[in-house]
Each structure stands twice: as C-alpha cells, then as structure tokens.
C-alpha positions as CSV (number, residue, x, y, z in Angstrom):
1,M,1.2,-1.8,46.6
2,K,-1.2,-0.5,44.1
3,K,-2.6,-2.9,41.5
4,L,-2.3,-1.6,37.9
5,S,-5.1,-1.9,35.4
6,V,-3.3,0.1,32.7
7,F,0.5,0.2,32.3
8,L,3.3,0.5,29.7
9,Y,4.9,-2.6,28.3
10,T,8.4,-1.4,28.7
11,N,7.8,-0.8,32.5
12,I,7.3,-4.5,33.0
13,L,9.9,-5.8,30.5
14,G,12.9,-7.2,32.3
15,R,11.1,-7.3,35.7
16,K,11.3,-10.3,37.9
17,I,8.1,-12.5,38.2
18,Y,7.2,-13.8,41.6
19,D,5.1,-16.8,42.4
20,E,2.6,-17.2,45.2
21,F,5.4,-18.0,47.6
22,D,7.2,-14.8,46.7
23,E,9.9,-16.8,44.9
24,S,11.3,-15.4,41.7
25,I,10.7,-17.6,38.7
26,G,12.8,-15.4,36.3
27,E,12.7,-12.2,34.3
28,L,10.0,-11.3,31.8
29,R,11.6,-11.2,28.3
30,D,8.5,-11.1,26.1
31,I,4.8,-11.6,25.9
32,Y,2.7,-13.9,23.6
33,V,-0.5,-12.4,22.2
34,T,-3.2,-13.4,19.8
35,T,-5.2,-10.9,17.7
36,E,-8.0,-13.2,16.6
37,D,-10.6,-11.1,18.5
38,G,-9.7,-7.4,18.3
39,Y,-7.2,-6.0,20.8
40,P,-4.2,-8.3,21.1
41,R,-4.9,-10.6,24.1
42,V,-2.0,-11.8,26.3
43,I,-1.8,-15.6,26.3
44,G,1.7,-16.4,27.5
45,Y,5.0,-15.1,28.8
46,K,8.6,-15.7,27.8
47,V,10.7,-15.9,31.0
48,R,14.5,-16.0,31.4
49,R,16.0,-17.9,34.3
50,D,19.6,-19.1,35.0
51,G,20.6,-18.7,31.3
52,S,17.6,-20.6,30.0
53,T,14.3,-19.5,28.4
54,F,10.9,-20.8,29.6
55,H,7.4,-20.2,28.2
56,Y,4.6,-19.9,30.7
57,E,0.9,-19.2,31.1
58,F,-0.5,-18.3,34.5
59,R,-3.8,-19.0,36.1
60,T,-3.6,-15.5,37.5
61,I,-1.1,-12.7,37.1
62,N,-1.2,-9.2,38.5
63,F,1.0,-6.1,38.2
64,Y,1.6,-3.8,41.1
65,Q,3.2,-0.4,41.4
66,L,5.7,-0.1,44.3
67,D,6.6,3.0,46.2
68,N,9.7,3.6,44.0
69,N,7.4,3.5,41.0
70,K,8.8,0.2,39.8
71,V,6.5,-2.6,38.9
72,K,6.3,-6.0,40.7
73,I,4.7,-9.0,38.8
74,V,3.0,-11.6,41.0
75,T,1.6,-14.8,39.6
76,R,-0.2,-17.9,40.7
77,G,-0.5,-21.3,39.1
78,S,2.3,-21.4,36.4
79,K,2.1,-23.8,33.5
80,E,4.9,-24.3,30.9
81,I,3.6,-24.1,27.3
82,L,4.9,-24.8,23.8
83,P,5.6,-21.4,22.1
84,R,4.9,-22.6,18.6
85,T,1.2,-22.8,19.4
86,Y,1.0,-19.1,19.9
87,S,0.9,-16.3,17.4
88,Y,2.9,-13.2,18.2
89,L,5.6,-11.8,20.5
90,L,5.3,-8.1,21.5
91,S,9.1,-7.5,21.7
92,E,10.1,-9.6,18.7
93,H,7.3,-8.6,16.3
94,L,6.1,-5.1,17.5
95,L,8.4,-3.1,19.8
96,D,10.8,-0.9,17.9
97,K,9.3,-2.1,14.6
98,K,7.4,-0.2,12.0
99,I,3.6,0.0,12.1
100,V,1.1,1.9,9.9
101,D,-1.0,4.7,11.3
102,I,-4.2,4.2,9.3
103,N,-5.7,7.6,10.1
104,G,-2.4,9.6,9.7
105,K,-1.6,7.4,6.6
106,Q,2.0,7.1,7.5
107,V,4.5,4.7,8.9
108,V,5.6,5.1,12.5
109,R,7.9,3.3,14.9
110,V,6.5,1.5,18.0
111,D,8.3,2.9,20.9
112,D,6.0,1.5,23.6
113,L,2.7,-0.3,24.1
114,R,-0.2,0.3,26.5
115,I,-1.6,-2.7,28.1
116,A,-4.9,-2.8,30.0
117,E,-6.9,-5.3,32.0
118,I,-10.3,-5.8,30.3
119,A,-12.8,-8.2,31.7
120,G,-10.1,-10.2,33.5
121,E,-7.8,-10.4,30.5
122,Y,-4.8,-8.3,29.6
123,R,-4.8,-6.7,26.1
124,V,-2.7,-4.3,24.1
125,I,-4.9,-1.2,23.6
126,A,-2.6,1.4,22.1
127,V,0.8,2.2,20.6
128,E,3.0,5.0,21.7
129,T,5.4,6.6,19.3
130,G,7.7,9.6,19.8
131,P,11.0,10.8,21.4
132,Y,9.7,10.9,24.9
133,A,9.1,7.1,25.0
134,R,12.6,6.5,23.6
135,F,14.3,8.6,26.2
136,R,12.1,7.2,29.0
137,R,13.2,3.7,28.1
138,L,16.8,4.8,28.5
139,N,16.0,6.5,31.8
140,C,16.9,9.8,30.2
141,A,13.5,11.5,30.0
142,K,14.8,14.8,31.5
143,L,17.8,14.8,29.2
144,G,15.5,14.3,26.3
145,S,13.3,17.2,27.4
146,F,16.3,19.5,27.7
147,I,17.6,18.5,24.2
148,Y,14.3,19.0,22.5
149,G,13.7,22.2,24.4
150,V,17.0,23.6,23.0
151,L,16.0,22.4,19.5
152,R,12.5,23.8,20.0
153,K,11.0,20.6,18.8
154,D,7.9,18.7,20.0
155,Y,8.8,16.3,22.8
156,E,5.4,14.8,23.2
157,D,4.5,11.2,22.2
158,R,1.6,10.2,20.0
159,V,-0.8,7.6,21.3
160,L,-2.5,5.5,18.6
161,M,-5.3,3.2,19.6
162,W,-5.0,-0.3,18.3
163,D,-8.0,0.1,16.1
164,D,-6.1,2.8,14.1
165,V,-2.9,0.9,13.4
166,E,-1.9,-2.1,11.2
167,S,1.1,-4.2,12.2
168,L,3.7,-5.2,9.5
169,E,5.6,-7.6,11.7
170,M,3.0,-9.6,13.6
171,V,3.0,-12.7,11.5
172,N,2.6,-16.4,12.4
173,N,4.8,-19.3,11.6
174,N,3.5,-19.5,8.0
175,L,4.1,-15.8,7.4
176,Q,0.5,-15.2,6.7
177,I,-2.3,-13.4,8.5
178,S,-5.9,-14.8,8.4
179,V,-7.3,-11.5,7.3
180,P,-4.2,-9.9,5.8
181,Y,-3.8,-6.1,6.3
182,K,-7.6,-5.6,6.3
183,K,-7.1,-2.0,7.6
184,L,-4.6,-1.1,4.9
185,S,-7.0,-2.4,2.2
186,T,-9.5,0.4,3.1
187,L,-7.1,3.1,2.1
188,H,-7.1,5.0,-1.2
189,P,-4.4,3.6,-3.6
190,A,-2.6,6.9,-3.5
191,D,-2.4,6.9,0.3
192,L,-1.4,3.2,0.3
193,A,1.4,4.0,-2.2
194,D,2.8,6.7,0.0
195,I,3.0,4.3,2.9
196,L,4.6,1.5,0.9
197,E,7.3,3.9,-0.4
198,N,8.4,4.4,3.2
199,L,8.8,0.7,3.9
200,D,11.6,-1.8,3.2
201,A,11.4,-4.1,0.2
202,S,10.4,-7.1,2.3
203,S,7.4,-5.3,3.9
204,R,6.3,-3.9,0.5
205,K,6.3,-7.4,-1.0
206,Q,4.5,-8.8,2.0
207,I,1.7,-6.3,1.7
208,F,1.4,-6.5,-2.1
209,E,1.0,-10.2,-1.9
210,S,-1.9,-9.8,0.5
211,L,-3.9,-7.2,-1.6
212,D,-6.6,-8.2,-4.0
213,E,-5.5,-7.8,-7.6
214,D,-7.5,-4.7,-8.3
215,L,-6.2,-2.7,-5.3
216,A,-2.7,-4.0,-6.0
217,A,-2.8,-2.8,-9.6
218,D,-4.3,0.6,-8.7
219,T,-1.7,1.0,-6.0
220,L,1.2,0.0,-8.2
221,E,0.1,2.7,-10.7
222,E,0.4,5.3,-7.9
223,I,3.8,4.1,-6.7
224,D,6.9,6.3,-7.5
225,P,8.5,4.9,-10.7
226,E,11.8,4.1,-8.9
227,Y,10.0,1.4,-6.8
228,K,7.6,-0.1,-9.4
229,G,10.1,-2.4,-11.1
230,S,11.6,-3.8,-7.9
231,I,8.1,-4.5,-6.5
232,I,6.9,-6.5,-9.6
233,K,10.1,-8.5,-9.9
234,D,10.0,-9.6,-6.3
235,L,6.3,-10.8,-6.3
236,S,5.4,-14.4,-6.6
237,E,4.6,-15.8,-10.1
238,T,0.9,-16.2,-9.1
239,K,0.6,-12.5,-7.9
240,T,2.5,-11.3,-11.0
241,A,0.2,-13.1,-13.3
242,E,-2.9,-11.7,-11.5
243,L,-1.6,-8.2,-11.9
244,L,-0.7,-8.5,-15.5
245,E,-4.1,-9.9,-16.3
246,I,-5.8,-6.7,-15.3
247,M,-3.2,-4.1,-16.2
248,S,-3.1,-2.4,-19.6
249,N,0.0,-2.8,-21.7
250,D,1.0,0.8,-21.2
251,E,0.8,0.4,-17.5
252,I,2.9,-2.8,-17.7
253,A,5.5,-1.0,-19.8
254,D,5.6,1.8,-17.1
255,V,6.3,-0.8,-14.4
256,L,9.0,-2.6,-16.4
257,D,10.8,0.6,-17.5
258,E,13.3,0.5,-14.6
259,L,14.2,-3.2,-15.1
260,D,17.0,-4.7,-17.2
261,D,16.3,-6.9,-20.2
262,D,16.6,-10.2,-18.4
263,E,14.2,-9.1,-15.6
264,R,11.7,-7.8,-18.2
265,E,11.8,-11.1,-20.1
266,K,11.0,-13.1,-16.9
267,I,7.8,-11.0,-16.5
268,L,6.9,-10.7,-20.2
269,I,6.8,-14.4,-20.5
270,N,3.5,-14.3,-18.6
271,L,1.8,-12.3,-21.4
272,E,0.3,-13.3,-24.7
273,K,2.7,-12.9,-27.6
274,E,0.8,-9.9,-29.1
275,D,0.7,-8.1,-25.7
276,A,4.4,-8.8,-25.0
277,E,5.3,-7.3,-28.4
278,E,3.2,-4.2,-27.7
279,V,4.8,-3.7,-24.3
280,K,8.3,-4.0,-25.9
281,E,7.3,-1.4,-28.5
282,I,6.2,1.0,-25.9
283,L,9.5,0.4,-23.9
284,G,11.4,1.2,-27.1
285,Y,10.3,4.9,-27.1
286,E,12.5,7.6,-25.8
287,D,11.4,8.8,-22.4
288,E,10.4,12.2,-23.8
289,A,8.3,10.8,-26.6
290,V,4.5,10.7,-26.5
291,G,4.6,7.0,-27.3
292,S,6.3,6.2,-24.0
293,I,3.2,7.4,-22.0
294,M,0.3,6.7,-24.4
295,R,-2.4,4.2,-23.5
296,T,-2.9,1.4,-26.0
297,D,-6.4,0.5,-24.7
298,F,-8.9,2.8,-26.3
299,L,-12.4,2.7,-27.8
300,S,-12.8,3.2,-31.6
301,F,-15.8,2.5,-33.9
302,N,-16.7,3.0,-37.6
303,L,-18.9,5.8,-39.0
304,D,-22.1,3.8,-39.4
305,I,-22.5,2.6,-35.8
306,T,-25.3,4.0,-33.6
307,I,-25.2,5.2,-30.0
308,G,-27.3,2.2,-28.9
309,E,-24.9,-0.2,-30.5
310,I,-21.9,1.4,-28.8
311,I,-23.6,1.2,-25.4
312,E,-24.4,-2.5,-25.9
313,I,-20.8,-3.3,-26.9
314,V,-19.4,-1.4,-23.9
315,R,-21.8,-3.3,-21.6
316,E,-20.6,-6.6,-22.9
317,M,-17.0,-5.8,-22.4
318,E,-15.4,-7.5,-19.4
319,E,-13.8,-4.3,-18.2
320,V,-13.7,-0.7,-19.4
321,E,-11.5,1.9,-17.8
322,E,-12.9,5.3,-17.1
323,D,-10.1,6.8,-19.1
324,E,-11.4,5.0,-22.2
325,L,-14.7,6.8,-22.0
326,Y,-13.2,10.3,-22.0
327,R,-13.3,10.3,-25.8
328,I,-14.5,7.5,-28.1
329,Y,-12.8,7.7,-31.5
330,I,-14.5,7.2,-34.9
331,T,-12.2,5.8,-37.6
332,D,-12.4,4.8,-41.2
333,E,-11.4,1.4,-42.7
334,E,-7.7,2.5,-42.6
335,E,-8.1,3.2,-38.9
336,R,-7.5,6.9,-39.4
337,V,-9.3,9.3,-37.0
338,L,-12.4,10.9,-38.5
339,G,-14.0,12.3,-35.4
340,A,-14.8,11.7,-31.7
341,I,-17.6,11.5,-29.2
342,T,-17.7,11.7,-25.4
343,S,-19.5,9.8,-22.7
344,Y,-22.0,12.7,-22.5
345,D,-22.9,12.0,-26.2
346,L,-23.8,8.4,-25.2
347,I,-26.1,9.7,-22.4
348,L,-27.8,12.6,-24.2
349,N,-28.6,11.0,-27.6
350,K,-31.2,8.4,-28.5
351,P,-30.0,4.9,-29.2
352,N,-30.8,5.1,-33.0
353,V,-28.7,8.1,-33.6
354,K,-25.6,7.4,-35.8
355,V,-22.3,8.7,-34.5
356,K,-21.4,10.3,-37.8
357,D,-24.3,12.8,-37.3
358,I,-23.1,14.0,-33.8
359,M,-19.4,13.4,-33.7
360,A,-16.9,16.3,-33.4
361,E,-15.0,16.2,-36.7
362,D,-12.2,18.6,-36.0
363,V,-10.1,16.3,-33.7
364,E,-6.5,17.2,-32.8
365,V,-4.1,14.3,-33.2
366,I,-0.5,13.9,-32.2
367,R,2.2,11.6,-33.6
368,H,3.7,9.0,-31.4
369,Y,7.3,10.1,-31.8
370,V,6.9,13.8,-30.9
371,N,7.9,15.3,-27.6
372,I,5.5,15.1,-24.6
373,D,5.6,18.9,-24.3
374,E,3.6,19.1,-27.5
375,A,0.9,17.0,-26.0
376,I,0.9,19.2,-22.9
377,E,0.5,22.3,-25.1
378,L,-2.4,20.7,-27.1
379,T,-4.2,19.6,-23.9
380,S,-3.9,23.1,-22.4
381,K,-4.8,25.0,-25.5
382,Y,-7.9,23.0,-26.4
383,D,-8.9,21.9,-22.8
384,L,-8.7,18.2,-23.8
385,L,-9.0,15.2,-21.6
386,S,-7.6,12.9,-24.2
387,I,-5.6,13.2,-27.4
388,P,-5.4,10.4,-30.1
389,V,-1.9,9.2,-31.0
390,I,-1.2,8.2,-34.6
391,D,1.7,6.6,-36.4
392,E,3.5,7.6,-39.6
393,E,0.6,6.2,-41.7
394,E,-1.9,8.3,-39.6
395,K,-3.3,5.1,-38.1
396,L,-4.7,5.4,-34.6
397,I,-2.5,3.5,-32.2
398,G,-3.2,5.0,-28.8
399,A,-4.3,7.9,-26.7
400,V,-2.7,10.3,-24.2
401,N,-4.9,11.4,-21.3
402,A,-4.6,14.6,-19.4
403,H,-3.9,13.0,-16.1
404,D,-1.1,10.9,-17.6
405,L,0.6,14.2,-18.6
406,I,0.0,15.6,-15.1
407,D,1.6,12.5,-13.6
408,E,4.6,12.7,-16.0
409,I,5.4,16.3,-15.4
410,L,4.0,17.5,-12.1
411,Y,4.0,14.4,-9.9
412,P,7.8,13.9,-9.8
413,V,8.2,17.6,-8.9
414,W,5.5,17.3,-6.2
415,K,7.1,14.2,-4.7
416,K,10.5,15.9,-4.6
417,K,9.1,18.9,-2.7
418,I,7.4,16.9,0.0
419,R,10.4,14.7,0.7
C-alpha cells in the first residue's frame, strides 16, 4: 500500500475506516474542518455504523492507495466528540454547493475537494469544478469524455486554490463568520454585483448583511434593477437603516421602484419625513421621464460667493459624491440657474475670486417631465457630464449625470447580450 499525501475528497467518502486491529469502525460520511487559520484543517470525522452516526477524532489517521486504486483509511486512537463544538462539514456545507471564484469573479459549483497532509495535519487546499469531476464521481468518466467529445466541449476541470475562493455555505451554528466574506469585500462593486445576481436570494441576503454599509450601497447601485427591491426588503432593519443613511434619495427611489406600495412604506418609514416625500415624488414619475433618474443631491450657490468659500463649505460637508462636483450650479434667490462652474474652476482659481466672474452663463437645462431621450441628446450634443433639471417654475430641483443616462439606456442592453 502507498500512503497518500494528496487525494480527492470524493475518493475517501463512503470508504470504511479501520482501527489499529484492522476492524472496521464504520463508513466515512463527512469531515469536520475549521478555517480559523487559513486552509480548512480537518478536526473530526462523521462515521456511519449499523444505522447510527458517530463523530470521531483520531490520534492518527492515514490514507493508503490499494492496488485496485481504491483508498483504505487506517486510524489509531479513536475518541468520540460532540459535533456542535466544530465549525463546518465538507459534504454538508461545501460539496455540490456554490462557491465564489474570486479571480474569475464568478460563481462555480464545488464538484470535488483536494486534501493534502501539511505538517502532520490534513487540510483542504483546493476546489475542483467541472464536468470531469461530476462524471468521475458517478464512475462514468469515459462516458463523459465521449459525450463531451461529440459535443466538442471542454471536458477538463478547473482547480481553484483555496486562497482564491470564498465559500457561501460554510457557516457556524450562529450563521455568522468571524471575518465575513473578507475575500468578496476586496472586489469592485460592479464585479460583486455580477456575482450576487447569480446567487439565490438567501445567499444574496447573507452576503449583503456582512458587507460594510459603503460597499453594500455601492454594490446595490450596480445590481440589476430586477434584484434591487427584493434585496432591500429582505435585509434586517439594522442593515436597511445603515444603507438608507448613506444613499441619496434618487438611489433609494431606484431601489424601491420594483416594490409594491406596502413594501415601499415599510422601508420609507426609516427616512425623515422630507426625504420620504422626495423619494415618493421621484417614484411618481413615468419611467421615461427625466425626473425618474435625476439626482436630487447637488451643489448650488449664490452669485456673490467666492471660490475659497465654496471649498470651505465642501470640506465641512460630511460626504460629497464625486457626481456632485461634475458641475456646481449658481442660482438666484428664486433658485433659478444662472450659471455653472466645474471642479477644475475650484482648482485653477484663487480663493478670493467670485464665481460670477468665472462661471459659464450659457447653461443648458432640462425640465423634469421631458423624455430621457432629450437628456441624452443634450449630453451628446454639448459633451456634458451633468445637466440641471428644473420644474415648471424654472427652479433647480435636480441633475442628470451622463453615467446615469448610460446606465439607463446601455446597461440593460449590455446585460441582455452577456446572458
């Protein structure tokens, strides 16, 4: 017999375990691991014998390859343990479950696991995913090769090192992880959104609950509209409140757009009265109207303010979105648009310069009820990053940014093409 230092999990699953007297103590049904220190470390074994389940740890355990390529498991010094003191089960929480490939930024299925002996301990070092592993587990590897050959499809498996994956199922009894989804939190919100869209509702909720509020808000903005409402309504009250605190009213309206009135009210109750009314007003617009996508957070000042004063005000603000600095609007006492400056004007001019002396006076505006197509036409014609939105009284009430228009028109088309 040859002792194995690296082997596949499914090759030992269901095999008999023999003690030092070569007596069978049962069949291996699952393995307990802990992930507190990197690669999941084996700490216990779930064994089935005579219709009953036992939970063991062993002083020593070795895996040997027999002449028929099957694996024999030999142990010494067995000790029964309490399963609730251990974290994860490989079959129950990993095998055949979804896992996130961090580098490939996609969700894959765990078809097998590679286990290796490292410094006297057995650890999960990699995940295998692909058709070959699935057919191999059914003892139909050659049949799979023939089928995939006829279909001219790739029959090879992908091997993902444990450092490059994030498990969605490996949770403890409290359904929490000590450092939740730390690998996922390093992804760009757009990549994270793509991954979440390929998960079930329960997994999406679990991940969102673990993200910090800034990343959660940015990711929610990138999520396809059809998922946004269901995500926000399923979150805990605490997480919902955190998100609403940092989201602009137009972003909140975008999220609530797919919900019915009762579901909206349950979420709007977390907002200040003025904000809730503004969100409702945005939701009241037709989908094709500029008002439905305008941002209600914008910067506007009077004619007599100086560059230095604007900079000081912006510095003292708790949070300023990059979008708000595309164009800063100058208004009169009636809040009608008189001109605009850009962030470059703030950088290039001296603090004592008044905005009325440097502002662009010929500013294109658009009314809140007109079709979005008109905003697209203006943006394209004048190469604008932002267009001020006015009401019937020509009062400034919002702004439409170029990337909002891109999201509105091009993003759904792009998503449809890649699916």
